C-alpha positions, 0 to 999 in steps of 0.5 A: 500500500502506498502509505505516503499518500495517506500523509495528505489524505488522512488529515483532509479526511479528519478535517472533513469529519471535524466539521460534521462532529464539531463536539469532538473535533479536538479529539479528531485533531489529536488522532489525525496528528498521531496517526500521521506520525505513526505512518512515518514508520510505514512509508518507504522511499520512492516515487509514487504516481497517483491516479493511474497515469505514468509520469509526467501526466500522473500526480507524482509524490516523491519520498527520497532521503531529503523529503523523508527528513523533512516529513519526519521533522515537520510531522513530529514538530506538529505533534509537539506543537499541538500537545504543547498548546492544547488549550488553544487548538479546539477553535482551530482544529479543522484549520490545523488538520488542513494545514497538516495536509498542506505542508505534507503535500508541499514536502512530497509533491513532485509537480509544480502545479500541485505544489501551487495547490498545496501552497494555497492550502497552507497559506489559507490555513495560515491566514485563518490562524493569524486571525486569533489575535483579532488584528484583522488589518495585519491578517489582511496585509498578510493576505495581500502580500501572500496573494501577490506571491501566489499569483507570481508563482502561478504565472511562473508555472504557466510560463514553464508549462508553455516551454516544456509541456509538463510540470513534473519537476524531475522531467523538467530537470531532465529536459533542461539545458544551460541554454534554455531561457527559464530565468523569468519563470524561475524568478517569478517562482522564487518571488512567490516563495519568498513571501513565506520564506521571509526574504527581503523585501517580501517580508513586510508582513512578518512583524505584526503577524508574529508579534501578535501571535499566541504560542500556538500560531507563533510556533506554527508560523516560525517553526513548521510553516517556515521550515516547510517552505525552506525545504520546498525552496531547496527542492526547486532551486536544486532541480534546475539550472540557475544562470550566473545572474540569477544565482548572484541575485539570490545570494545578494537577497539571501545575504541582505535578509540575513544581515538585516534580520539579525541586526533588527533582532539585535535592536529588538525592543520586545521578546517576540520582536527578537524572535521574529527578526531572528527567524527572518535572518535564519531564512536568509541563511538557509536560502544562501546555503540552498542556492550555493548547493550546501544541502546538508548544512542547510538541512541542519540549520532548518532542523536546529531552527525549527526545534529551537523556535518551537521551544522559544516561541512556546515559552515566550507566549505566556512569559511576555505580552506583545508590547512588554519591554525587555526590562519587565522580563527581569528574573522571569525564569527564577520561578520557571527554572525548568522551562528557563533551562529549555529556553536557554538550551534552545537559544544556545543551539540557535547561536551555535555554541559547542555541545549543541546541534547548532554548533554542528550546523554552523561549523558545517556551514562555515567550512562548506562556504569556504569553497565558494569564497571567503566573504560569505563565511566571514559574514556568517561568523560576524552575524553569529557574534551579533546573534550570540550578543542579543540572545546572551543578553536576553538569557541574562535578563530572564535569569537575573532579577535585577539589583541585589534585593530586588523582588523577582516578580509580583504574585499577580504575574504568576497567574499569567505565566503558568504552564501546563505539565505537557508543555514543560515535558515536551519543551524539555524533550526538544531541548534534550534533542538539541543537546544530544544531537550536539554531543552525538552528531554521528547518530543524527548525521548518519540518519540524514546522510543515509543517501545523498541530499539532492545534489550536495557533493561538496560539503564537509560532513563533520560527523566525528566532531562531537559538540566541538570537542 
């Protein structure tokens, strides 16, 4: 049985049932997510044609080592997100199930038009989720920019179809030659994906949407959707020939996004501002790695960022109001030491300190980019210092109550900063993953490198380097 298609079909089925049995829709959400994770143990790698037609006319679902890593990461993160924020899920159970089908479709489809369909499913689900803040103008702004991006993507797909007569990505890659004029359609597709990848200048919607998001929506946007789009971008950009001008243009955009995102995070005035701008910077870094062909470190960065941002956004939700200045957060972790440790581990891994997954990812990134030129790794080293400065400052502030003798926090704030046991347990598990991946990188590296990731042929795989030792 082709279990792979069930990763898309079952969430849609549960979403439909949740509209018929509204009193049990939250149970259907949990069941649907658990079943999807269970299916991960049954699926096998390969290309599956759905609908009884052969390639390129049939619906193609591709599960290679690259998409296997992506599907496992996204579905497990989705499971952790739902159970960490179960208080917030009931109202959005149907939307969340639809979103799960959309992100799995994006990761598995081998057809550019079906990718557009799943992109729309994912985007519409995201639009609905952002209405939880009741800041409808911000959602409208997001819809407008997202619709422009979707329209440009669809136009690029139409132009590609006019040239090649099909939209199967592997068939297009086989037919493509260096003289083919695909720059315009690829540019349109790139701009369309840049909205969700949060690349400059298509990331204007991010600030207000993220800063007003609760823990559930913030985690989904910064961790699950962001990681899915980056995986999708990597699949497309490494399947086709990119001419020199387009190649250099994407590198410039990625570097600008990385620098501006991290500098904005350094100057952030609230906790959520710091995290959202950091997400923009990470998107720029992954894009830079994908376009230069360093797939393995790019995947490591996505995994590290996805897990870290889920932990940090989840903890930040109850810890900080959207407009609360950093000074008012002094000593918050004194009454939440377990979650404070989880947050600190996630932030240290995001920086790339030794003993954490982020170090393994950053070292692979920097060493790999020396093969391109000396400027790119130098930029990433400098940005890593900037990133370390603002995240260390944030950790010191959250752990240190202020001047000696100052009260840690008034009792009234404790009501707002209460956490469920499920969140505490799940955040600790994720932080433990970041730590064990740093001290035992060969276990995680061997899993990811079971087969080559796309066309990555020149990355230094530092499997034997354990947490910097």
